[in-house]
C-alpha positions as YAML, in Angstrom:
chain: A
units: angstrom
residues:
- id: 1
  name: MET
  ca: [0.04, 0.01, 0.02]
- id: 2
  name: LYS
  ca: [2.55, 2.68, 0.88]
- id: 3
  name: THR
  ca: [4.43, 1.60, -2.41]
- id: 4
  name: TYR
  ca: [1.38, 2.58, -4.26]
- id: 5
  name: ILE
  ca: [0.35, 5.54, -2.31]
- id: 6
  name: LEU
  ca: [4.46, 6.92, -3.37]
- id: 7
  name: LYS
  ca: [3.60, 5.88, -7.24]
- id: 8
  name: ARG
  ca: [0.25, 7.53, -7.26]
- id: 9
  name: LEU
  ca: [2.17, 10.33, -5.85]
- id: 10
  name: LEU
  ca: [4.78, 10.94, -7.83]
- id: 11
  name: HIS
  ca: [1.99, 10.47, -10.86]
- id: 12
  name: MET
  ca: [0.85, 13.46, -9.98]
- id: 13
  name: ILE
  ca: [3.77, 15.71, -10.69]
- id: 14
  name: PRO
  ca: [3.18, 15.14, -14.64]
- id: 15
  name: LEU
  ca: [-0.59, 15.49, -14.52]
- id: 16
  name: LEU
  ca: [-0.07, 18.71, -12.84]
- id: 17
  name: LEU
  ca: [2.63, 19.96, -15.09]
- id: 18
  name: GLY
  ca: [0.27, 19.27, -17.84]
- id: 19
  name: ILE
  ca: [-2.85, 20.95, -16.12]
- id: 20
  name: THR
  ca: [-0.71, 24.16, -15.34]
- id: 21
  name: PHE
  ca: [0.80, 24.22, -18.75]
- id: 22
  name: PHE
  ca: [-2.41, 24.44, -21.05]
- id: 23
  name: SER
  ca: [-3.79, 26.67, -18.50]
- id: 24
  name: PHE
  ca: [-1.27, 29.28, -18.72]
- id: 25
  name: MET
  ca: [-0.92, 28.52, -22.26]
- id: 26
  name: ILE
  ca: [-4.61, 29.45, -22.44]
- id: 27
  name: ILE
  ca: [-4.87, 32.71, -20.30]
- id: 28
  name: SER
  ca: [-1.43, 34.12, -21.79]
- id: 29
  name: PHE
  ca: [-3.49, 33.83, -25.33]
- id: 30
  name: ALA
  ca: [-6.17, 35.80, -24.31]
- id: 31
  name: PRO
  ca: [-5.94, 39.73, -25.17]
- id: 32
  name: GLY
  ca: [-4.73, 42.09, -22.68]
- id: 33
  name: ASP
  ca: [-4.33, 41.52, -18.55]
- id: 34
  name: TYR
  ca: [-4.63, 43.49, -15.61]
- id: 35
  name: LEU
  ca: [-1.94, 45.85, -16.60]
- id: 36
  name: THR
  ca: [-4.00, 46.64, -19.64]
- id: 37
  name: ASP
  ca: [-6.78, 47.50, -17.40]
- id: 38
  name: MET
  ca: [-4.69, 49.40, -15.18]
- id: 39
  name: SER
  ca: [-3.46, 51.62, -17.95]
- id: 40
  name: GLN
  ca: [-7.11, 52.88, -18.92]
- id: 41
  name: ASN
  ca: [-6.76, 54.62, -15.65]
- id: 42
  name: PRO
  ca: [-5.29, 58.50, -16.24]
- id: 43
  name: GLN
  ca: [-4.06, 58.83, -12.98]
- id: 44
  name: VAL
  ca: [-1.55, 55.75, -13.94]
- id: 45
  name: SER
  ca: [1.47, 56.55, -15.99]
- id: 46
  name: ALA
  ca: [2.81, 54.42, -18.54]
- id: 47
  name: GLN
  ca: [6.09, 54.41, -17.75]
- id: 48
  name: THR
  ca: [4.93, 52.92, -14.16]
- id: 49
  name: ILE
  ca: [2.69, 50.17, -16.44]
- id: 50
  name: GLU
  ca: [5.89, 49.04, -18.28]
- id: 51
  name: ASP
  ca: [7.84, 49.01, -15.02]
- id: 52
  name: LEU
  ca: [5.16, 47.12, -13.43]
- id: 53
  name: ARG
  ca: [5.34, 45.16, -16.44]
- id: 54
  name: THR
  ca: [9.14, 44.56, -15.99]
- id: 55
  name: GLN
  ca: [8.83, 43.62, -12.38]
- id: 56
  name: PHE
  ca: [6.63, 40.66, -13.08]
- id: 57
  name: GLY
  ca: [8.21, 39.67, -16.25]
- id: 58
  name: LEU
  ca: [4.80, 39.98, -18.23]
- id: 59
  name: ASP
  ca: [7.23, 41.76, -20.89]
- id: 60
  name: ARG
  ca: [8.81, 38.31, -21.38]
- id: 61
  name: PRO
  ca: [7.38, 35.44, -23.65]
- id: 62
  name: TRP
  ca: [4.79, 33.41, -21.95]
- id: 63
  name: TYR
  ca: [6.76, 30.04, -21.85]
- id: 64
  name: ILE
  ca: [9.50, 32.04, -20.32]
- id: 65
  name: GLN
  ca: [6.94, 33.35, -17.51]
- id: 66
  name: TYR
  ca: [5.49, 30.07, -17.34]
- id: 67
  name: ALA
  ca: [9.00, 28.48, -16.53]
- id: 68
  name: LYS
  ca: [9.35, 31.45, -14.22]
- id: 69
  name: TRP
  ca: [6.01, 30.84, -12.28]
- id: 70
  name: LEU
  ca: [6.56, 26.77, -12.27]
- id: 71
  name: TRP
  ca: [10.01, 27.28, -10.14]
- id: 72
  name: ASN
  ca: [8.67, 29.74, -8.26]
- id: 73
  name: ALA
  ca: [5.17, 27.52, -7.51]
- id: 74
  name: SER
  ca: [7.65, 24.61, -6.32]
- id: 75
  name: HIS
  ca: [9.13, 27.03, -3.53]
- id: 76
  name: LEU
  ca: [4.90, 27.37, -2.82]
- id: 77
  name: ASP
  ca: [5.50, 31.47, -3.95]
- id: 78
  name: PHE
  ca: [2.19, 31.04, -6.69]
- id: 79
  name: GLY
  ca: [3.67, 34.86, -7.10]
- id: 80
  name: TYR
  ca: [1.85, 38.20, -6.36]
- id: 81
  name: SER
  ca: [-2.07, 39.07, -6.75]
- id: 82
  name: PHE
  ca: [-2.54, 42.13, -8.80]
- id: 83
  name: ALA
  ca: [-6.09, 42.90, -7.67]
- id: 84
  name: ASN
  ca: [-5.70, 42.37, -4.13]
- id: 85
  name: GLN
  ca: [-2.40, 43.54, -3.88]
- id: 86
  name: VAL
  ca: [-1.20, 40.41, -1.59]
- id: 87
  name: PRO
  ca: [0.64, 37.41, -2.47]
- id: 88
  name: VAL
  ca: [-1.42, 34.73, -3.90]
- id: 89
  name: PHE
  ca: [-0.84, 31.77, -1.16]
- id: 90
  name: THR
  ca: [-2.46, 34.19, 1.09]
- id: 91
  name: LEU
  ca: [-5.31, 34.40, -0.61]
- id: 92
  name: ILE
  ca: [-5.54, 30.80, -1.51]
- id: 93
  name: ARG
  ca: [-5.04, 29.46, 1.72]
- id: 94
  name: GLU
  ca: [-7.65, 31.20, 3.60]
- id: 95
  name: ARG
  ca: [-10.25, 30.65, 0.45]
- id: 96
  name: MET
  ca: [-9.57, 26.74, 0.32]
- id: 97
  name: PHE
  ca: [-10.06, 26.06, 3.85]
- id: 98
  name: ASN
  ca: [-13.13, 27.15, 3.25]
- id: 99
  name: THR
  ca: [-14.10, 25.27, 0.04]
- id: 100
  name: LEU
  ca: [-13.20, 22.36, 1.63]
- id: 101
  name: LEU
  ca: [-15.02, 22.56, 4.97]
- id: 102
  name: LEU
  ca: [-18.66, 23.39, 2.42]
- id: 103
  name: ALA
  ca: [-17.49, 20.47, 0.19]
- id: 104
  name: LEU
  ca: [-16.63, 18.18, 3.34]
- id: 105
  name: SER
  ca: [-19.96, 19.31, 5.16]
- id: 106
  name: ALA
  ca: [-21.61, 18.35, 1.78]
- id: 107
  name: ALA
  ca: [-20.02, 15.51, 1.83]
- id: 108
  name: LEU
  ca: [-21.50, 14.34, 5.47]
- id: 109
  name: PHE
  ca: [-24.83, 15.25, 4.51]
- id: 110
  name: ALA
  ca: [-25.10, 13.39, 1.31]
- id: 111
  name: TRP
  ca: [-23.44, 10.38, 2.50]
- id: 112
  name: GLY
  ca: [-25.04, 10.46, 6.01]
- id: 113
  name: LEU
  ca: [-28.39, 10.33, 4.55]
- id: 114
  name: SER
  ca: [-27.90, 8.55, 1.48]
- id: 115
  name: ILE
  ca: [-26.51, 4.88, 3.17]
- id: 116
  name: PRO
  ca: [-29.64, 4.68, 5.39]
- id: 117
  name: LEU
  ca: [-31.84, 6.18, 3.17]
- id: 118
  name: GLY
  ca: [-30.90, 3.68, 0.26]
- id: 119
  name: ILE
  ca: [-30.85, 0.48, 3.06]
- id: 120
  name: ILE
  ca: [-34.10, 1.18, 4.37]
- id: 121
  name: SER
  ca: [-35.90, 1.58, 0.49]
- id: 122
  name: ALA
  ca: [-34.43, -1.85, -0.10]
- id: 123
  name: VAL
  ca: [-34.82, -3.48, 2.61]
- id: 124
  name: ARG
  ca: [-38.47, -2.00, 2.68]
- id: 125
  name: GLN
  ca: [-38.86, -2.17, -1.21]
- id: 126
  name: ASN
  ca: [-42.18, -1.97, -2.86]
- id: 127
  name: THR
  ca: [-43.48, 0.16, 0.33]
- id: 128
  name: TRP
  ca: [-44.89, 3.46, 1.32]
- id: 129
  name: VAL
  ca: [-40.83, 4.19, 2.34]
- id: 130
  name: ASP
  ca: [-39.26, 2.99, -0.91]
- id: 131
  name: ARG
  ca: [-41.21, 5.29, -2.47]
- id: 132
  name: SER
  ca: [-41.14, 8.23, -0.78]
- id: 133
  name: ALA
  ca: [-37.31, 7.78, -0.69]
- id: 134
  name: SER
  ca: [-37.52, 7.47, -4.38]
- id: 135
  name: PHE
  ca: [-39.53, 10.31, -5.00]
- id: 136
  name: VAL
  ca: [-37.00, 12.27, -2.41]
- id: 137
  name: SER
  ca: [-34.21, 11.00, -4.89]
- id: 138
  name: PHE
  ca: [-36.23, 12.18, -8.02]
- id: 139
  name: LEU
  ca: [-36.56, 15.51, -7.03]
- id: 140
  name: GLY
  ca: [-32.77, 15.87, -5.85]
- id: 141
  name: LEU
  ca: [-31.66, 14.68, -9.11]
- id: 142
  name: SER
  ca: [-34.33, 16.86, -11.60]
- id: 143
  name: ILE
  ca: [-33.48, 20.66, -9.79]
- id: 144
  name: PRO
  ca: [-30.82, 22.30, -11.37]
- id: 145
  name: GLU
  ca: [-27.81, 23.51, -8.93]
- id: 146
  name: VAL
  ca: [-28.22, 26.68, -9.98]
- id: 147
  name: PHE
  ca: [-32.03, 26.77, -9.50]
- id: 148
  name: PHE
  ca: [-32.12, 25.14, -6.42]
- id: 149
  name: ALA
  ca: [-29.45, 27.40, -4.75]
- id: 150
  name: LEU
  ca: [-31.67, 30.89, -6.10]
- id: 151
  name: LEU
  ca: [-34.27, 29.37, -4.02]
- id: 152
  name: MET
  ca: [-32.59, 28.75, -0.73]
- id: 153
  name: VAL
  ca: [-31.57, 32.36, -1.34]
- id: 154
  name: LEU
  ca: [-35.45, 33.54, -1.79]
- id: 155
  name: PHE
  ca: [-36.12, 31.18, 1.24]
- id: 156
  name: ALA
  ca: [-33.44, 32.61, 3.12]
- id: 157
  name: ALA
  ca: [-34.86, 36.13, 2.46]
- id: 158
  name: LYS
  ca: [-38.72, 35.64, 3.15]
- id: 159
  name: THR
  ca: [-38.02, 33.57, 6.02]
- id: 160
  name: LYS
  ca: [-35.48, 35.23, 7.78]
- id: 161
  name: LEU
  ca: [-34.06, 31.86, 9.20]
- id: 162
  name: PHE
  ca: [-30.77, 32.01, 7.59]
- id: 163
  name: PRO
  ca: [-28.41, 34.05, 6.08]
- id: 164
  name: VAL
  ca: [-28.92, 35.32, 2.53]
- id: 165
  name: GLY
  ca: [-25.48, 34.63, 1.49]
- id: 166
  name: GLY
  ca: [-21.73, 34.84, 3.22]
- id: 167
  name: MET
  ca: [-19.79, 32.97, 5.47]
- id: 168
  name: LYS
  ca: [-20.15, 35.49, 8.72]
- id: 169
  name: SER
  ca: [-22.01, 37.82, 10.27]
- id: 170
  name: ILE
  ca: [-21.04, 41.46, 10.64]
- id: 171
  name: ASP
  ca: [-20.35, 41.26, 14.07]
- id: 172
  name: PHE
  ca: [-18.30, 38.21, 14.00]
- id: 173
  name: GLU
  ca: [-14.82, 38.88, 15.76]
- id: 174
  name: TYR
  ca: [-16.65, 40.38, 18.67]
- id: 175
  name: MET
  ca: [-18.17, 37.08, 19.23]
- id: 176
  name: SER
  ca: [-17.34, 34.81, 21.76]
- id: 177
  name: TYR
  ca: [-15.62, 31.38, 20.94]
- id: 178
  name: PRO
  ca: [-19.29, 29.19, 21.09]
- id: 179
  name: ALA
  ca: [-20.90, 31.76, 19.49]
- id: 180
  name: GLN
  ca: [-18.54, 32.20, 16.54]
- id: 181
  name: ILE
  ca: [-18.82, 28.12, 15.88]
- id: 182
  name: ILE
  ca: [-22.85, 28.09, 15.98]
- id: 183
  name: ASN
  ca: [-22.72, 31.40, 13.55]
- id: 184
  name: LEU
  ca: [-20.51, 29.93, 11.31]
- id: 185
  name: LEU
  ca: [-22.64, 26.47, 11.37]
- id: 186
  name: HIS
  ca: [-25.95, 28.59, 10.53]
- id: 187
  name: HIS
  ca: [-24.00, 29.98, 7.51]
- id: 188
  name: LEU
  ca: [-23.19, 26.78, 6.52]
- id: 189
  name: ILE
  ca: [-26.36, 25.21, 6.70]
- id: 190
  name: LEU
  ca: [-28.31, 26.42, 3.49]
- id: 191
  name: PRO
  ca: [-24.90, 25.83, 1.21]
- id: 192
  name: THR
  ca: [-24.60, 22.18, 2.27]
- id: 193
  name: ILE
  ca: [-28.09, 21.27, 1.60]
- id: 194
  name: VAL
  ca: [-27.95, 23.03, -2.08]
- id: 195
  name: LEU
  ca: [-24.38, 21.24, -2.60]
- id: 196
  name: GLY
  ca: [-24.94, 17.68, -1.09]
- id: 197
  name: SER
  ca: [-28.57, 17.40, -2.37]
- id: 198
  name: ILE
  ca: [-27.81, 15.71, -5.77]
- id: 199
  name: SER
  ca: [-24.98, 13.65, -4.37]
- id: 200
  name: MET
  ca: [-27.20, 12.44, -1.91]
- id: 201
  name: ALA
  ca: [-29.79, 11.72, -3.90]
- id: 202
  name: GLY
  ca: [-27.56, 10.22, -6.70]
- id: 203
  name: ARG
  ca: [-25.67, 7.54, -3.87]
- id: 204
  name: MET
  ca: [-28.98, 6.55, -2.63]
- id: 205
  name: ARG
  ca: [-30.02, 5.31, -5.82]
- id: 206
  name: GLN
  ca: [-27.09, 3.38, -6.12]
- id: 207
  name: MET
  ca: [-26.98, 2.11, -2.64]
- id: 208
  name: ARG
  ca: [-30.37, 0.93, -2.97]
- id: 209
  name: ALA
  ca: [-29.42, -1.07, -6.15]
- id: 210
  name: ASN
  ca: [-26.34, -2.29, -5.07]
- id: 211
  name: LEU
  ca: [-28.07, -3.72, -1.64]
- id: 212
  name: LEU
  ca: [-31.30, -5.25, -3.83]
- id: 213
  name: GLU
  ca: [-28.88, -6.91, -6.24]
- id: 214
  name: THR
  ca: [-26.35, -8.08, -3.03]
- id: 215
  name: LEU
  ca: [-29.71, -9.73, -1.13]
- id: 216
  name: LEU
  ca: [-30.09, -11.90, -4.00]
- id: 217
  name: GLN
  ca: [-26.72, -13.45, -3.92]
- id: 218
  name: ASP
  ca: [-26.41, -17.12, -3.28]
- id: 219
  name: TYR
  ca: [-24.04, -16.72, -0.32]
- id: 220
  name: ILE
  ca: [-26.69, -14.24, 1.04]
- id: 221
  name: GLN
  ca: [-29.41, -17.09, 0.74]
- id: 222
  name: THR
  ca: [-27.17, -19.55, 2.69]
- id: 223
  name: ALA
  ca: [-26.59, -17.36, 5.62]
- id: 224
  name: ARG
  ca: [-30.30, -17.03, 5.79]
- id: 225
  name: ALA
  ca: [-30.91, -21.18, 5.47]
- id: 226
  name: LYS
  ca: [-28.26, -20.88, 8.50]
- id: 227
  name: GLY
  ca: [-31.05, -19.44, 10.48]
- id: 228
  name: LEU
  ca: [-28.96, -16.15, 11.02]
- id: 229
  name: SER
  ca: [-31.29, -12.93, 11.18]
- id: 230
  name: ASP
  ca: [-31.96, -10.66, 8.77]
- id: 231
  name: ARG
  ca: [-29.84, -7.68, 10.75]
- id: 232
  name: VAL
  ca: [-26.95, -10.12, 10.55]
- id: 233
  name: VAL
  ca: [-27.58, -10.75, 6.97]
- id: 234
  name: ILE
  ca: [-28.26, -7.02, 6.21]
- id: 235
  name: TYR
  ca: [-25.45, -5.83, 7.93]
- id: 236
  name: LYS
  ca: [-22.80, -7.91, 8.37]
- id: 237
  name: HIS
  ca: [-22.91, -9.99, 5.38]
- id: 238
  name: ALA
  ca: [-24.68, -7.75, 2.27]
- id: 239
  name: LEU
  ca: [-23.94, -4.22, 3.07]
- id: 240
  name: ARG
  ca: [-20.30, -4.75, 2.84]
- id: 241
  name: ASN
  ca: [-20.19, -6.15, -0.28]
- id: 242
  name: ALA
  ca: [-23.00, -3.74, -1.74]
- id: 243
  name: ILE
  ca: [-20.87, -0.67, -0.24]
- id: 244
  name: ASN
  ca: [-17.71, -1.04, -2.16]
- id: 245
  name: PRO
  ca: [-19.11, 0.39, -5.55]
- id: 246
  name: LEU
  ca: [-20.12, 3.50, -3.63]
- id: 247
  name: ILE
  ca: [-16.54, 3.91, -2.09]
- id: 248
  name: THR
  ca: [-14.87, 3.67, -5.68]
- id: 249
  name: LEU
  ca: [-17.40, 6.41, -6.68]
- id: 250
  name: PHE
  ca: [-16.06, 8.18, -3.54]
- id: 251
  name: GLY
  ca: [-13.10, 10.69, -5.49]
- id: 252
  name: PHE
  ca: [-15.86, 11.38, -8.30]
- id: 253
  name: THR
  ca: [-18.11, 12.30, -5.65]
- id: 254
  name: LEU
  ca: [-15.44, 14.80, -4.02]
- id: 255
  name: ALA
  ca: [-14.47, 16.53, -7.60]
- id: 256
  name: GLY
  ca: [-18.22, 16.77, -8.24]
- id: 257
  name: LEU
  ca: [-18.52, 18.62, -4.37]
- id: 258
  name: LEU
  ca: [-16.05, 20.68, -5.32]
- id: 259
  name: SER
  ca: [-16.68, 21.75, -8.25]
- id: 260
  name: GLY
  ca: [-20.57, 22.10, -7.39]
- id: 261
  name: ALA
  ca: [-18.94, 24.24, -4.71]
- id: 262
  name: PHE
  ca: [-17.57, 26.86, -6.98]
- id: 263
  name: LEU
  ca: [-20.96, 27.42, -8.01]
- id: 264
  name: VAL
  ca: [-23.25, 27.35, -4.75]
- id: 265
  name: GLU
  ca: [-19.66, 29.98, -3.33]
- id: 266
  name: VAL
  ca: [-20.94, 32.27, -6.75]
- id: 267
  name: VAL
  ca: [-24.81, 32.28, -5.99]
- id: 268
  name: MET
  ca: [-24.39, 31.97, -2.22]
- id: 269
  name: SER
  ca: [-21.66, 34.24, -1.24]
- id: 270
  name: TRP
  ca: [-19.47, 32.08, -0.14]
- id: 271
  name: PRO
  ca: [-16.01, 33.11, 0.30]
- id: 272
  name: GLY
  ca: [-14.44, 30.03, -0.95]
- id: 273
  name: LEU
  ca: [-11.60, 29.39, -4.13]
- id: 274
  name: GLY
  ca: [-14.46, 29.37, -6.25]
- id: 275
  name: ARG
  ca: [-15.29, 32.38, -5.90]
- id: 276
  name: LEU
  ca: [-12.10, 33.62, -5.87]
- id: 277
  name: THR
  ca: [-11.34, 32.09, -8.84]
- id: 278
  name: LEU
  ca: [-14.16, 33.48, -10.66]
- id: 279
  name: ASP
  ca: [-12.89, 37.03, -9.40]
- id: 280
  name: ALA
  ca: [-9.66, 36.72, -10.41]
- id: 281
  name: LEU
  ca: [-10.70, 35.54, -14.56]
- id: 282
  name: PHE
  ca: [-13.12, 38.76, -14.32]
- id: 283
  name: SER
  ca: [-10.04, 41.09, -13.33]
- id: 284
  name: ARG
  ca: [-7.37, 38.68, -15.35]
- id: 285
  name: ASP
  ca: [-5.13, 38.70, -12.28]
- id: 286
  name: LEU
  ca: [-2.88, 35.82, -14.02]
- id: 287
  name: TYR
  ca: [-1.43, 34.58, -10.93]
- id: 288
  name: LEU
  ca: [-4.44, 34.15, -8.92]
- id: 289
  name: VAL
  ca: [-6.30, 32.01, -11.54]
- id: 290
  name: MET
  ca: [-3.02, 30.00, -11.72]
- id: 291
  name: GLY
  ca: [-2.76, 29.50, -7.99]
- id: 292
  name: SER
  ca: [-6.60, 28.94, -7.83]
- id: 293
  name: LEU
  ca: [-6.43, 26.30, -10.52]
- id: 294
  name: LEU
  ca: [-3.55, 24.50, -9.20]
- id: 295
  name: MET
  ca: [-4.63, 24.11, -6.25]
- id: 296
  name: ALA
  ca: [-8.23, 22.82, -6.94]
- id: 297
  name: SER
  ca: [-6.69, 19.98, -9.08]
- id: 298
  name: VAL
  ca: [-4.64, 18.68, -6.10]
- id: 299
  name: MET
  ca: [-7.43, 18.63, -4.17]
- id: 300
  name: LEU
  ca: [-9.58, 16.58, -6.75]
- id: 301
  name: ILE
  ca: [-6.12, 14.03, -7.78]
- id: 302
  name: ILE
  ca: [-6.15, 13.65, -3.55]
- id: 303
  name: GLY
  ca: [-9.17, 13.02, -3.39]
- id: 304
  name: ASN
  ca: [-9.24, 9.94, -5.63]
- id: 305
  name: LEU
  ca: [-6.34, 8.63, -4.15]
- id: 306
  name: VAL
  ca: [-8.45, 8.72, -0.97]
- id: 307
  name: ALA
  ca: [-11.15, 6.83, -2.73]
- id: 308
  name: ASP
  ca: [-8.62, 4.06, -3.89]
- id: 309
  name: ILE
  ca: [-7.38, 4.16, -0.08]
- id: 310
  name: LEU
  ca: [-10.70, 3.32, 1.17]
- id: 311
  name: LEU
  ca: [-11.71, 1.04, -1.30]
- id: 312
  name: ALA
  ca: [-8.74, -1.51, 0.30]
- id: 313
  name: LEU
  ca: [-9.61, -1.01, 3.51]
- id: 314
  name: SER
  ca: [-13.03, -1.90, 3.03]
- id: 315
  name: ASP
  ca: [-12.82, -4.98, 0.66]
- id: 316
  name: PRO
  ca: [-9.82, -7.61, 2.01]
- id: 317
  name: ARG
  ca: [-9.80, -9.40, -1.41]
- id: 318
  name: ILE
  ca: [-8.35, -5.67, -2.70]
- id: 319
  name: ARG
  ca: [-4.75, -5.43, -2.62]
- id: 320
  name: TYR
  ca: [-2.73, -2.70, -4.98]
- id: 321
  name: GLU
  ca: [0.55, -4.10, -5.45]
...
C-alpha cells in the first residue's frame, strides 16, 4: 500500500505539469491582462505600467513566464495578486479552507443520509417508505443546482431563518468562540443542503440498487438458510459488499462536490476558492487564476487517491501491488 501511494503521488507531478502548462498557455493567449485594464486609468502613467510589466515579467514570452512561475510555485511562491495586492498563497490558503469546509460538510450530509435511506429503501422495497425515498431521490436529481441555490436564497430572504449569503455575520469578530462556531454553522446549513442534495440523491439510488442485487446472491440465501437473523445478514454480510461500488465513486463524488462548490459559492456568496477564481478571471489576475487552478487540481487528485485507499481498506480482497 505504501508503494502504491508513493507511485500515485509521483504520478501527480506530470499530471499537474500538464494542467498548469495548458492553463497558462490558454490564459496567456487571451487578449490583455490586469495591467492593460490599469492603463485605462488616467492617473496611472504609461511608464508606471511598463515598470510593473517588467517587474512581474509580463513583458517576456508566455513560456518564459510559465517557467518562472513554475519554479517559484515549486517553492510555494505562487506570485502576487494584482487585484488584491497580496501574495497569492495568502489568499488561496484562506479560501481553500472555506471550500474544503463546504465540500466536506456537503459530503457528510450526502453520505450520512444516502446510505441509511438506501438501506431502508432496499429492505422495505415497494412500501411507502421506498416510494417516498425514491421521490426524494428523483426530486434531488431533477432540480438544477443553480435553480436550487436561488430557491434557497429566496427562502432565506423570505423567512429570515437563515443568512442570505456569506460565511460570517458582520459582528463575528466580537462574538465569543462558541458563538462564532454557531454562527459559522448557521451560515453553512443552506449551502450544504444545496451542494449535498444532488450527490445524496444519486448515492441513495445506487445504495438501494446495490443492496437489492446483493441480497439476491447465493451466499446471502445460504446465510439465511443457516438461521441468521435479517439484521446480521444485511449489516454483516450484504452491506459491506453492496457499499464497495459507492466507495469507488468517492473520489468522483469529491470532484463533483468541489466543482459544484464553485457554483454554490458564486450564487450564495460563500467566500471560497471558486468565487476567488471567478473574481480573478474577471479581473484577469493571471497568477491568482493559476494558483487557484493548481490547488483545485491537487484537491481533486488527492480525492481520487483517498477513494482507492478506502476501497482497499473496505474490501480485503483488493490489494494494490
